[in-house]
C-alpha positions as semicolon CSV with decimal commas, in nm:
position;residue;x (nm);y (nm);z (nm)
1;M;-0,325;0,708;-1,916
2;F;-0,066;0,454;-1,796
3;V;0,125;0,226;-2,051
4;K;0,356;-0,053;-1,934
5;K;0,515;-0,319;-2,170
6;L;0,595;-0,654;-2,012
7;G;0,749;-0,897;-2,254
8;T;0,488;-0,947;-2,544
9;V;0,213;-0,775;-2,369
10;M;0,121;-0,426;-2,336
11;Y;-0,076;-0,310;-2,030
12;A;-0,251;0,042;-2,059
13;T;-0,476;0,188;-1,778
14;I;-0,745;0,453;-1,864
15;N;-0,994;0,615;-1,652
16;G;-1,348;0,562;-1,700
17;I;-1,697;0,557;-1,534
18;F;-1,933;0,244;-1,505
19;E;-2,289;0,351;-1,461
20;N;-2,613;0,152;-1,511
21;G;-2,445;-0,117;-1,719
22;I;-2,285;0,133;-1,935
23;L;-1,899;0,168;-1,952
24;L;-1,791;0,532;-2,023
25;M;-1,427;0,569;-2,115
26;L;-1,298;0,904;-2,027
27;E;-0,958;0,853;-2,198
28;T;-0,904;0,719;-2,549
29;P;-0,748;0,393;-2,537
30;P;-0,407;0,334;-2,706
31;T;-0,548;0,093;-2,984
32;A;-0,833;0,046;-3,179
33;K;-0,783;-0,302;-3,253
34;K;-0,979;-0,601;-3,094
35;S;-0,811;-0,640;-2,733
36;K;-0,842;-0,839;-2,424
37;V;-0,943;-0,618;-2,133
38;V;-0,937;-0,619;-1,757
39;I;-1,165;-0,390;-1,585
40;T;-1,108;-0,302;-1,226
41;F;-1,392;-0,145;-1,029
42;M;-1,291;0,112;-0,762
43;E;-1,554;0,185;-0,492
44;E;-1,527;0,504;-0,324
45;L;-1,477;0,443;0,042
46;E;-1,539;0,686;0,311
47;T;-1,247;0,867;0,442
48;L;-1,099;0,734;0,775
49;P;-1,055;0,999;1,036
50;K;-0,694;1,114;1,096
51;P;-0,543;0,933;1,402
52;T;-0,509;1,186;1,694
53;K;-0,160;1,282;1,800
54;R;-0,012;1,121;2,082
55;K;0,110;1,284;2,371
56;L;0,481;1,304;2,438
57;G;0,577;1,155;2,745
58;G;0,242;0,956;2,773
59;L;0,424;0,620;2,873
60;E;0,644;0,818;3,139
61;G;0,692;0,590;3,439
62;K;0,518;0,287;3,286
63;I;0,817;0,159;3,115
64;S;1,175;0,088;3,259
65;I;1,500;-0,011;3,125
66;P;1,710;-0,221;3,351
67;D;2,054;-0,094;3,437
68;D;2,228;-0,400;3,290
69;F;2,035;-0,335;2,963
70;N;2,348;-0,353;2,753
71;E;2,536;-0,643;2,943
72;P;2,568;-0,983;2,748
73;L;2,314;-1,243;2,815
74;D;2,416;-1,558;3,014
75;D;2,204;-1,769;2,757
76;L;2,430;-1,650;2,467
77;K;2,786;-1,691;2,620
78;E;2,834;-1,999;2,436
79;Y;2,815;-1,813;2,107
80;M;3,012;-1,503;2,182
81;F;3,396;-1,498;2,089
């Protein structure tokens, strides 16, 4: 169970199962008083396959950095001190 108090409102999360129109709570609620509730349905999704590992050096020869990469850009000269 997860409980959080925000201002004058207390939020509590409990586990349960909804099946054939019936809600079965798997945990005891933190109160027996009449309370507003919000029910969130969590659908189990199929697990995604793990991404394949990338080959190190796979882009070798396809990308190059120019020799003047670290030199100031002419377009920005007016902004530099």
